[in-house]
N, C-alpha and C positions, 0 to 999 in steps of 0.2 A: 326236714324229711324225718318219718319215723325210723326208730332204730331198726324194725324189722325190714323195711324197705331197704336200707343200706346195707343190711346183711345179705339181703337177696341180690342185691345189685352185685356185691362182690362175688357172688356165687354164679351169677351170670357170665357166660363165654363170650363177653364183650368187652375185651381189654382196652379200647378207645375210650372208654369212660373215663374222664378226670374229673373228680370232685373238687371245687373251690377250696382254696385253703381259709380254713376257720380266721374269722377276725380276731385281732389281738383282743384282750380283755381290756375293759375301760374301768378306771377308777376316778372317782371324784378326787380334784387335785385341791390341796389346801397348803399353801406353802408361801412365806413372806415374799413379795414382790411378784407373785403369779396372780394375775387377776382371774384370767381364764386359759383354760388349755381343753381343746375339744377337738374330735376328729369328725370328720364328715365323709359321707361316700355318697355318691350320686345326688349330691344337693341335699341329702338327709343328716341329719345329726345323730350320730352314733352315739356319743357320749363323751364325758370327760375323761381325760388321760393324764397320767403322770410325765413329767418331763423326760425321765428315763426312759419311757416306752415310747417317745415320738418317733424313733427311728424305723419302728416296725410299720408305721403307717406310710413313710415316705415314698416307698416302691409300689405301693398297691394302686392299681388301675381305678381311674376316677375317683380317687381318695385325697384327701386334702386335710392336714392339721392347722388349726389356726390358734396361735398362742399370743396373750396378751400379757404385756409385763409393764410393771409400773415402777420405775427407779430402781432396777434390780441392783445387786451387787456383782462384783467381779465373778464370784465362784458361781452365780446362777447363769450369768452370761458366758462362762466358760462351758458350762455343761449343756446350754443350748447349741452353743459352736461345735460342741462334739458331736452333737445328736444330727445335724444338718451340714456339718462341713462348711461352716462359715469362714469368710476371710478373715485374718488377723486386724488387717487395716479397717474393715466395716466394724468388727466388736470393738476395736479401739475406739472409734467414732460415737458406737453407740454408749459407751461407757461414760463420755462425757458430755455435758449438754452444752449449748450454745453454738452448734453447727449451723452453716450457712444451708439454706435448703438445696439440694441437690439430687443427681441419681448417678450412680456409680454401677458399672456392670463387672462381676467378678465372675467369670466363667459362665455357668449356666445359670448364675442367680443374680440378682439385683439388688441393689440397697439403696434407700430412699429416705430422703431428710426433709420434714414439713415442719413449719412453724404453726402454731394453733393460737387463737386469739379468741377471749371472750370478756364481757364487761362485768367488773366487780366494783359495784356503787357506781362511782364516776370515774373510773379508771380502767385501761384495758391491760388486762393480765393476758402476759405470753406463756406459751408453753411448747413442747418441741416433741416430734413423734419420728422415731426410726422404724423404718419398716423394712425386713429381711424377707425377700418373695423368691422362693424358686418351685423347682416343681414337686408339688405335693405338700407346700408347706407356708405359711404366712407367721412372721412372728413381728409383733408391734412392741414398740419400746416407747414406753412415755416418761417425759421428764417434766417436772414443774405442775403447776395447777391445770392442766390441758383436762378437757371434758372427756369423760370415759366412752370407750366405743360400745358398751354393751347394747345401746340404741341400735348400733350398726349390726351388730350381731343378730339382734332380734330381727332387724328387717331383713337380712339376708336370709335367716331360717325361714322366715314367711314366705321365700318364694324360692323353693329348691330347684324349679327348672334353671333360675338365674345362677343360683349357688353353685350347680353342676356345671358350670364354667370353670370353676377351681379357682386358684389362687389369684389370678389376675381381677376377676371379679371382685374379689374381696378387697382387693389393692384399689380398685376403681372405686368401690363403696366408702372406703377409709378416706380416700382423697376428695371424694365428693362431699362428705360429711364436713371434712375440715373447711372445705371452700364455702359451703352453707352457711356454718356459724361464723365466717366473717360479715356476714350480711346484717344480723341482730347489732352487731358492734358500729357498723357504719350509719344504721338507722338511727341509733341511740345518739351518735355525733351529731347527725344531720339533724334532729331535733333540737339539740343543744344550741347548735350553731344558728338555727331559725330564731330560737329564742333571744339570743345575743344579739342578732339583727334586728330584730324588732325594738329591742330594749335600746340599741344605739340610735334608731329613729325617734324615739319618745324623749330619751335623756342621755347625759353623757354618761359612758361606761367608767366605773370607778377602777380603782387599783387592782381589785381583786377579779374583776371582769378580764382585764388587761393580762394579768397572770394565766387565767383558765384560757383565754385564748393560746397563749404561747405554750401552755400545756397541751392542749388538744393538736396543735399543729407538729409538736415534737412527736405525740404519740401516733399521730398518723404517719409521721415519716418512719417510724420503727414498723408500723403496720406494713408499709410501703416495701420497704427492704424485706419483709418477710413474705410478700405476695408475688412481687416481680419475679424472683429466681423459682416460683413454682408455676409459672408459665413454662419455662422452658421444659421442666419436668413433666409437664402433660402434654406438652407438644411433642415431646420424645416417644411418648407411649402411643401418639397418636400416628406418627410416620414412620418411626422404627420398628424393625422386626426384632423386638427383645427377646429373650430367652424364654420360650413356653407361650408367647403372647397369641391370643386366638385373635383372628382377624375379625370376628364378629364383634369384639369389645372396641374396635377403633372409634366407631361412632360414639360409644359412649365417654371415652377420653377426650373425644373432641368436644363434647357438651362441657365437660369440665374445663377445658381450655377456654371455652368461651365465658365460662362463669368467672373463672379467673381474670380474664381481661376485664370484663365488665366491673368486677371490685377494684381492679388498679383504677380503670378510668374514674370511678366512683372517688377513689382516694384521690386522686389528681385534683378532682373538681372541688372536694371539699377543702383541700389545701388552699387551692386558690381563692375560695370564698373567705375561707379564714385570714388570708393574706390581704385580701381587700376589706375585711372587716377591721383588721388591726390598723390599715393605713387610713381608713375612714375616721377612725378614731382618733388615732394622732392629727389628722388634718384638722377635726371638730375640735380638738383640743387647742392646737394651735390657732385656728381661728378665734377662738372665745378669748385667748390670750392676748391676741392681736386687738380685738375689740376693747378688751379692758386696757390696754396700753393706750389706745387712742383716746379713750374716755378721760383717762387720768393726764393724758398730755393736753387734752383740751380743758380741763379744769384747772390744772398747772397756768397755762397761759393766760386765763381769765382771771385767777387769783394772783398772777403777777403784774397786773396793772395797777390795784390799789395797793399791794406791796410796795411797788417803785415809788409811787406818789408818796405814801405814808412815809417810807425811807427818806424821801428827799426834804420833805418838811419836818421830818423830826430831827434834823440837823439844828444844832443851837448856833444861829447866824443871826444878826439884826437886819441886814440889808439882802431881803429875799424878795421876788416878785410877787406882787399884790399881797404881802404880809400884812401891810397895814391897812388894806381896803376893807370895808364894813362888812361886804357881801362875799369876801374873798373865799370864806370857808364853804358857802353853798355852792359856789360856782365850781370849786374843786371836786365837790361829791357829785355834783352833776355830770361833771366831765369823766371821772372814774364810771359811774353809771352808764353813760353813754357808751363808751369804749367796751365796758365789761359787756354790754347787751348787744354791740355790733359783732364782737366776737363768738358770744353764744349762737346768735342767727347764722353766722358763718359756719360753726361747727356743727349747728342742726342740719343746715343745707348739704354740707358733706357727709352727714349720717354718721359723725363722729360720736354725737351725742343723742 
């Protein structure tokens, strides 16, 4: 409203008119550990803010502050705690990574821990996200090489009607983004497992392939440990009346729960396939070893005949059977050839040779 309109309004005899409190000033935030800090009102971005000014937006109607931190130090966490009145236990958990995925309720706010995952070359890289959610604010704390949530912020800002639902819609968007990022990891592992299966059918897997099978199965176990607790976190948003939860968002959290369960099923399926591939490789190796052992045993039995005969006639005795007969040498050779040929046909019939 123009300045003259305000002055005329003040001079008018209408004391019941109350003008809204002006919005706090916004300034870009450039501080180590702070990725983004912005204020939103009615789903629209107002602008960037300083951490020290966050409390000014906390009590405003239809306003929410969204702060993103990456591996903040204790001083920064304590400053955020003072701005929003966060619980000491939640701050202690947020300052240390390697927490188990969970959801904790502290008065009128909730604390969520989720594990992130993405592929880095041929390895699964895990990160961790801690979320503080209360009336009028969302604080995300990332640890490790997790994916930035700038894309989530852009998507939310592109849909003001949805963002107008406030902090719980932001929480849903982040959880949905984390779960969606599990899928490329599983697709990459699935492609590699299929390649190993095809190679197993064509040729024997070498030691490097066996080690890769073991590493993939161990990585999937770690991924499963990160995903399974997240099912309970999303289900609690779906069924429980958490602080500030909008009933219209239950369906969205139900959709995230379905996605998490699907990821869990895919992980279990891939682990079973890897186990079967590993067992099949061992069985093929054992079968090849058995076949080689049979061939060696067969040839050893065949060679034992001339060896035994040559050993007998190699002894230095004068009185030996057929030693003085003219054709005794040829008779012995024919006998050796006959016995060896008979043994060879027997082993061939038994498929040992």
